[in-house]
C-alpha positions as CSV (number, residue, x, y, z in Angstrom):
1,X,3.5,-20.3,-7.1
2,X,4.3,-19.9,-3.5
3,X,1.6,-17.9,-1.7
4,X,-0.2,-19.7,1.0
5,X,-2.5,-17.1,2.6
6,X,-6.2,-16.8,2.8
7,X,-6.1,-13.1,3.4
8,X,-3.8,-10.2,2.7
9,X,-4.0,-8.2,6.0
10,X,-0.4,-7.0,6.3
11,X,3.2,-7.5,5.1
12,X,4.3,-9.1,8.4
13,X,3.1,-12.6,7.7
14,X,4.6,-12.7,4.2
15,X,7.8,-14.6,3.5
16,X,10.3,-13.0,1.1
17,X,9.6,-15.7,-1.5
18,X,5.9,-14.9,-1.3
19,X,6.6,-11.2,-1.8
20,X,8.6,-12.2,-4.9
21,X,5.9,-14.5,-6.2
22,X,3.3,-11.7,-6.0
23,X,5.6,-9.2,-7.6
24,X,6.5,-11.6,-10.5
25,X,2.8,-12.1,-11.2
26,X,2.2,-8.4,-11.0
27,X,4.9,-7.9,-13.6
28,X,2.8,-10.0,-16.0
29,X,-0.3,-7.9,-15.2
30,X,1.6,-4.7,-16.1
31,X,2.1,-6.2,-19.6
32,X,-1.6,-7.2,-19.7
33,X,-2.7,-3.7,-18.7
34,X,-0.6,-2.1,-21.3
35,X,-2.0,-4.3,-24.1
36,X,-5.0,-3.7,-26.3
37,X,-7.1,-6.4,-24.6
38,X,-6.7,-5.6,-20.9
39,X,-8.9,-8.5,-19.6
40,X,-8.3,-11.9,-18.0
41,X,-10.8,-14.4,-16.6
42,X,-8.8,-15.1,-13.4
43,X,-11.7,-13.9,-11.2
44,X,-14.5,-14.9,-13.6
45,X,-17.6,-15.9,-11.6
46,X,-16.3,-14.3,-8.4
47,X,-17.8,-11.4,-6.5
48,X,-15.6,-8.6,-5.2
49,X,-17.0,-6.1,-2.6
50,X,-15.1,-2.8,-1.9
51,X,-15.9,-1.4,1.5
52,X,-14.2,1.9,2.2
53,X,-15.0,3.4,5.6
54,X,-12.5,6.3,4.8
55,X,-12.5,8.4,1.6
56,X,-10.2,7.2,-1.1
57,X,-9.7,8.0,-4.7
58,X,-6.7,6.1,-6.1
59,X,-6.8,3.0,-3.9
60,X,-10.5,2.4,-4.4
61,X,-10.3,3.1,-8.1
62,X,-7.3,0.9,-8.4
63,X,-9.0,-2.1,-6.7
64,X,-12.1,-1.6,-8.8
65,X,-10.2,-1.5,-12.1
66,X,-8.1,-4.5,-11.0
67,X,-11.1,-6.6,-10.2
68,X,-12.9,-5.7,-13.5
69,X,-9.8,-6.5,-15.5
70,X,-9.7,-9.9,-14.0
71,X,-13.4,-10.6,-14.7
72,X,-14.9,-10.2,-11.2
73,X,-18.3,-8.8,-10.5
74,X,-17.3,-5.7,-8.6
75,X,-19.5,-3.8,-6.1
76,X,-18.6,-0.6,-4.2
77,X,-20.4,-0.1,-0.9
78,X,-20.6,3.6,0.2
79,X,-19.8,3.0,3.9
80,X,-19.9,6.7,4.8
81,X,-23.7,6.5,4.3
82,X,-24.2,2.9,5.4
83,X,-25.9,1.1,8.3
84,X,-22.7,1.7,10.3
85,X,-23.8,5.3,10.6
86,X,-27.2,4.0,11.9
87,X,-25.5,2.1,14.7
88,X,-24.7,-1.3,13.2
89,X,-21.6,-2.9,14.6
90,X,-18.8,-4.1,12.4
91,X,-19.6,-7.8,13.3
92,X,-23.2,-7.3,12.3
93,X,-21.9,-5.9,9.0
94,X,-19.7,-9.0,8.6
95,X,-22.7,-11.3,9.2
96,X,-24.7,-9.4,6.6
97,X,-21.9,-9.7,4.1
98,X,-21.6,-13.4,4.7
99,X,-25.2,-13.8,3.7
100,X,-24.4,-12.3,0.3
101,X,-21.6,-14.9,-0.3
102,X,-18.8,-12.6,-1.6
103,X,-15.5,-14.1,-2.6
104,X,-13.2,-11.1,-2.1
105,X,-13.7,-8.3,0.3
106,X,-11.5,-5.2,0.1
107,X,-11.6,-3.0,3.2
108,X,-10.3,0.4,4.3
109,X,-11.1,1.4,7.8
110,X,-9.9,4.3,10.1
111,X,-9.3,2.0,13.1
112,X,-6.2,-0.3,13.3
113,X,-7.2,-3.9,13.6
114,X,-10.7,-3.5,12.2
115,X,-9.9,-5.3,8.9
116,X,-8.4,-8.2,10.9
117,X,-11.6,-8.4,12.9
118,X,-13.7,-8.6,9.8
119,X,-11.5,-11.3,8.4
120,X,-12.2,-13.4,11.4
121,X,-15.9,-13.2,10.9
122,X,-16.4,-13.6,7.1
123,X,-16.0,-16.7,4.9
124,X,-14.3,-14.9,2.0
125,X,-10.8,-13.6,1.3
126,X,-10.1,-10.2,2.8
127,X,-7.6,-7.6,1.5
128,X,-6.5,-4.7,3.8
129,X,-6.7,-1.4,1.8
130,X,-5.4,0.5,4.9
131,X,-6.4,0.2,8.5
132,X,-5.8,3.2,10.8
133,X,-2.1,3.7,11.4
134,X,-1.4,0.0,11.2
135,X,-0.7,-1.3,7.7
136,X,-1.3,-0.7,4.0
137,X,0.1,-3.8,2.4
138,X,-0.7,-3.3,-1.3
139,X,0.9,0.2,-1.2
140,X,4.1,-1.3,0.1
141,X,3.9,-4.0,-2.6
142,X,3.3,-1.5,-5.4
143,X,6.2,0.6,-4.1
144,X,8.4,-2.5,-4.1
145,X,7.4,-3.4,-7.7
146,X,8.1,0.2,-8.7
147,X,11.6,0.1,-7.1
148,X,12.4,-3.3,-8.6
149,X,11.5,-2.2,-12.1
150,X,13.4,1.1,-11.8
151,X,16.5,-0.3,-10.1
152,X,16.5,-3.9,-11.4
153,X,16.5,-5.4,-7.9
154,X,14.8,-5.1,-4.6
155,X,17.6,-5.9,-2.2
156,X,20.7,-4.1,-0.7
157,X,19.5,-0.6,-1.7
158,X,19.7,2.5,0.5
159,X,16.2,3.8,0.8
160,X,15.1,6.9,2.7
161,X,11.5,7.3,3.9
162,X,10.8,11.0,4.6
163,X,8.2,13.0,6.4
164,X,5.3,12.0,8.7
165,X,6.4,8.6,9.8
166,X,4.4,8.6,13.0
167,X,1.0,8.7,11.4
168,X,1.8,6.7,8.3
169,X,0.6,3.1,7.7
170,X,2.4,3.3,4.4
171,X,5.7,3.9,6.2
172,X,5.0,0.9,8.5
173,X,4.3,-1.5,5.7
174,X,7.3,-0.3,3.7
175,X,9.6,-0.7,6.7
176,X,8.6,-4.3,7.1
177,X,8.8,-5.2,3.5
178,X,12.0,-3.4,2.7
179,X,13.6,-5.0,5.8
180,X,12.5,-8.5,4.7
181,X,14.2,-7.9,1.4
182,X,17.5,-6.9,3.0
183,X,17.5,-3.2,2.3
184,X,19.1,-0.4,4.4
185,X,16.3,1.9,5.4
186,X,16.6,5.5,6.7
187,X,13.8,7.5,8.3
188,X,14.0,11.3,7.9
189,X,11.6,13.8,9.6
190,X,11.1,16.1,12.5
191,X,11.3,14.4,16.0
192,X,7.6,15.3,16.5
193,X,6.7,13.0,13.6
194,X,8.8,10.0,14.6
195,X,7.2,7.2,16.6
196,X,8.6,6.5,20.0
197,X,11.2,3.7,20.0
198,X,11.5,3.7,16.2
199,X,15.3,3.3,16.3
200,X,14.9,-0.1,17.9
201,X,13.5,-1.4,14.6
202,X,16.9,-1.5,13.0
203,X,16.6,1.7,11.0
204,X,18.7,4.8,10.9
205,X,16.8,8.0,12.0
206,X,17.7,11.5,10.9
207,X,16.1,14.9,11.5
208,X,18.2,16.6,8.8
209,X,17.3,15.9,5.2
210,X,20.7,16.6,3.6
211,X,22.5,14.3,6.0
212,X,19.8,11.6,5.7
213,X,19.6,11.7,1.9
214,X,23.4,11.3,1.4
215,X,24.0,8.5,-1.2
216,X,20.5,7.0,-1.1
217,X,19.1,5.1,-4.1
218,X,15.4,5.8,-3.4
219,X,13.7,8.8,-1.8
220,X,10.2,8.0,-0.6
221,X,8.2,11.1,0.5
222,X,5.1,10.8,2.7
223,X,2.0,12.9,2.9
224,X,1.4,15.0,6.0
225,X,-1.5,13.2,7.6
226,X,-3.2,16.3,9.0
227,X,-6.5,14.4,9.6
228,X,-4.6,12.2,12.1
229,X,-2.9,15.1,13.9
230,X,-4.5,16.5,17.1
231,X,-1.8,19.0,18.0
232,X,1.0,21.2,16.8
233,X,3.3,18.6,15.2
234,X,4.8,21.2,12.8
235,X,5.3,25.0,13.2
236,X,3.8,25.8,9.7
237,X,3.6,24.2,6.3
238,X,6.1,26.8,5.0
239,X,8.6,25.9,7.7
240,X,8.0,22.2,7.1
241,X,8.7,22.6,3.3
242,X,11.9,24.6,4.1
243,X,13.3,21.9,6.3
244,X,11.7,18.6,5.0
245,X,10.1,19.3,1.6
246,X,12.0,17.6,-1.2
247,X,13.5,20.0,-3.7
248,X,16.4,19.8,-6.2
249,X,18.9,21.1,-3.7
250,X,18.1,18.4,-1.1
251,X,17.9,15.7,-3.7
252,X,21.4,16.6,-4.9
253,X,22.7,14.8,-1.8
254,X,21.2,11.5,-3.0
255,X,22.8,9.4,-5.7
256,X,22.7,10.8,-9.2
257,X,20.3,8.1,-10.3
258,X,18.1,8.1,-7.2
259,X,14.4,7.8,-7.9
260,X,11.7,9.9,-6.2
261,X,8.5,8.4,-4.9
262,X,5.2,9.5,-3.2
263,X,2.2,7.4,-2.3
264,X,-0.2,10.3,-3.0
265,X,-2.2,12.4,-2.8
266,X,0.7,15.0,-2.9
267,X,0.7,18.4,-1.2
268,X,2.9,20.2,-3.7
269,X,5.1,22.9,-2.2
270,X,4.7,21.2,1.2
271,X,6.1,17.7,0.9
272,X,7.6,18.0,-2.5
273,X,8.5,20.6,-5.1
274,X,6.0,20.4,-8.0
275,X,8.6,20.5,-10.7
276,X,10.5,17.6,-9.2
277,X,7.3,15.6,-8.8
278,X,6.8,15.9,-12.5
279,X,10.4,15.3,-13.5
280,X,10.3,12.1,-15.7
281,X,14.0,11.5,-15.2
282,X,13.7,11.3,-11.4
283,X,10.1,10.9,-10.4
284,X,8.3,7.5,-10.5
285,X,5.1,8.7,-8.9
286,X,3.0,8.0,-11.9
287,X,4.6,4.6,-12.2
288,X,3.5,3.9,-8.7
289,X,-0.1,4.5,-9.7
290,X,0.2,2.1,-12.7
291,X,1.9,-0.6,-10.5
292,X,-0.9,-0.3,-8.0
293,X,-3.4,-1.8,-10.4
294,X,-1.0,-4.6,-11.4
295,X,-0.2,-5.5,-7.8
296,X,-3.8,-5.5,-6.7
297,X,-4.6,-7.8,-9.7
298,X,-1.9,-10.2,-8.6
299,X,-3.0,-10.1,-4.9
300,X,-6.6,-10.9,-5.7
301,X,-5.6,-13.6,-8.3
302,X,-3.4,-15.4,-5.7
303,X,-6.0,-15.2,-3.0
304,X,-8.7,-16.4,-5.4
305,X,-6.5,-19.4,-6.4
306,X,-6.2,-20.4,-2.7
307,X,-10.0,-19.8,-2.2
308,X,-10.8,-22.2,-5.1
309,X,-8.3,-24.8,-3.9
310,X,-9.8,-24.8,-0.4
311,X,-13.3,-25.0,-1.9
312,X,-12.3,-27.9,-4.1
313,X,-10.7,-29.7,-1.2
314,X,-13.8,-29.2,0.9
315,X,-16.0,-30.5,-1.9
316,X,-13.8,-33.5,-2.3
317,X,-14.0,-34.3,1.4
318,X,-17.8,-34.0,1.3
319,X,-18.2,-36.2,-1.8
């Protein structure tokens, strides 16, 4: 299987064939997770440490379940109450972790680039579970798997990403991945929530939902990242929902079989109508959660294979 990376820090370094390799393996893990015996020994004997410097429910739970289903010894470190709060630097934390000899390190951090810095300082495989406004690679991969399973393909689709683009690492990772797989991407949202120079990335930009959603195959809504906003980016939540919240009237401009996505957690009645979010004929939001476990299993499996190969090569050289 073609996947040559030691770490999964972002979508940018991945070749389209590597994305396909990971999604194909994830497909098999969907089947495993739906079966009676949900366990594999792909990570047997390996230690996985989850370090979340930001609060997370679904991503941390997803990585924990993924590791346990693959047979890893999984440890969650409560970083909000850790030595970091007592003044320890990120590099000192990395040195401490090295002394514990973990094999897989899953990291979420509020600062862009922090996960990459850790990866340079530790001897194990590192997975980026979201760093600042930079990237969230496994979210983009689970979104890709959800789209591929719903649409039967992951290329030459019209995909609209709507809402708070400026503060979203999910949007950034999806833009990169969907572009690599030859899709046509539209960004829809108020000008105050669009990054400067975004149109130079080869995407279409709209500030009108009805115009932007015309004939799209996939509608991907984003959460308003209020914790990253330091000013008046929107007049009010009520006004935002009126103009940019997804409801049946706005969705009617998309294709009849368009699917609706949201990375969660959702603000119902702000980003999306609650009835629409629960519509099993249009919404694949719960499918995204299921695909998240399978994608994270596949990512850790592939990184562990590379880890074991490099260990074997080193042992052979030292023999």
